[in-house]
C-alpha positions as CSV (number, residue, x, y, z in Angstrom):
1,L,204.1,10.6,96.8
2,F,205.6,14.1,97.1
3,F,205.6,16.4,94.2
4,S,207.7,19.6,94.3
5,R,207.9,22.3,91.7
6,Q,210.7,20.2,90.0
7,N,208.6,17.0,90.0
8,R,205.4,17.5,88.1
9,Y,202.4,15.4,88.5
10,P,202.2,12.5,86.1
11,T,200.5,13.4,82.9
12,D,197.9,10.6,83.2
13,L,197.1,11.4,86.9
14,K,193.8,13.2,86.1
15,S,192.6,10.4,83.8
16,K,193.5,7.7,86.4
17,M,191.7,9.7,89.2
18,M,188.6,10.3,87.0
19,A,188.5,6.6,86.1
20,K,188.6,5.5,89.7
21,Y,186.5,8.2,91.3
22,K,183.3,9.6,89.9
23,N,182.9,12.8,91.9
24,I,186.2,14.5,91.3
25,K,186.3,18.3,90.9
26,E,189.3,20.5,90.3
27,I,189.9,24.1,91.2
28,S,192.4,26.1,89.1
29,W,195.3,27.9,90.7
30,S,194.0,31.1,89.2
31,A,190.7,30.6,90.9
32,I,192.5,30.1,94.2
33,S,195.0,32.8,93.9
34,K,192.5,35.5,93.1
35,Y,191.0,35.0,96.6
36,L,194.1,34.6,98.7
37,S,196.5,37.4,99.7
38,N,199.0,34.9,101.0
39,T,199.5,31.6,99.0
40,K,201.0,29.9,102.1
41,S,197.4,29.3,103.2
42,V,196.3,27.3,100.1
43,N,195.9,24.1,102.2
44,I,193.5,25.8,104.6
45,F,191.7,27.3,101.6
46,I,191.2,23.8,100.2
47,L,190.2,22.6,103.6
48,G,187.5,25.2,103.6
49,V,186.3,24.0,100.2
50,L,186.3,20.4,101.5
51,S,184.5,21.3,104.7
52,N,181.3,21.8,102.6
53,Y,181.3,18.0,102.2
54,F,181.5,17.1,105.9
55,S,178.9,17.5,108.6
56,F,181.2,19.2,111.1
57,R,180.1,22.6,112.2
58,V,182.1,25.7,111.1
59,K,182.8,26.7,114.6
60,D,184.4,23.2,115.2
61,W,186.7,23.7,112.2
62,Q,187.6,27.2,113.5
63,K,188.2,25.9,117.0
64,A,190.6,23.2,115.8
65,M,192.5,25.8,113.7
66,K,192.8,28.1,116.7
67,E,194.1,25.3,118.9
68,K,196.5,23.8,116.4
69,L,197.9,26.8,114.4
70,P,200.6,29.2,115.7
71,P,198.8,32.3,117.0
72,K,200.3,34.6,114.4
73,L,198.8,32.4,111.6
74,V,195.3,32.0,113.0
75,D,193.7,35.1,111.4
76,L,195.2,34.5,108.0
77,N,194.1,30.9,107.9
78,L,190.7,31.5,109.3
79,A,190.1,34.0,106.5
80,A,191.5,31.5,103.9
81,F,189.2,28.8,105.3
82,S,186.2,31.1,105.1
83,V,186.9,32.1,101.6
84,G,187.3,28.5,100.4
85,R,184.2,27.5,102.2
86,N,182.0,30.4,101.0
87,K,183.3,30.9,97.4
88,F,183.1,27.2,96.6
89,S,180.2,26.2,98.8
90,G,178.2,24.2,96.2
91,R,179.3,21.4,93.9
92,A,178.2,23.5,90.9
93,K,180.6,26.3,91.9
94,I,183.7,24.1,91.8
95,R,185.0,24.7,88.3
96,E,187.0,22.2,86.4
97,F,190.3,23.1,84.7
98,N,192.9,21.4,82.6
99,V,195.9,20.1,84.5
């Protein structure tokens, strides 16, 4: 499913996800936006958060970004990844918010 600004998430999405999966955490937009200078890198920020749950080495994530991203976007996205990874490194640091 694709949700644009015009199409909002279903109101019951959170409850459906919480019922199906036990370890769901949410990060508020305000928590994300206070760490990013450019909101176009939100996906990489979230990837940084998620990277804490995978066994890949940080340098492997960085290498993949350097290889796949356009050169002019590499530094911005590496910074967003690092902030997401470091600011939300533990499960306890991921704050829940109301959708």
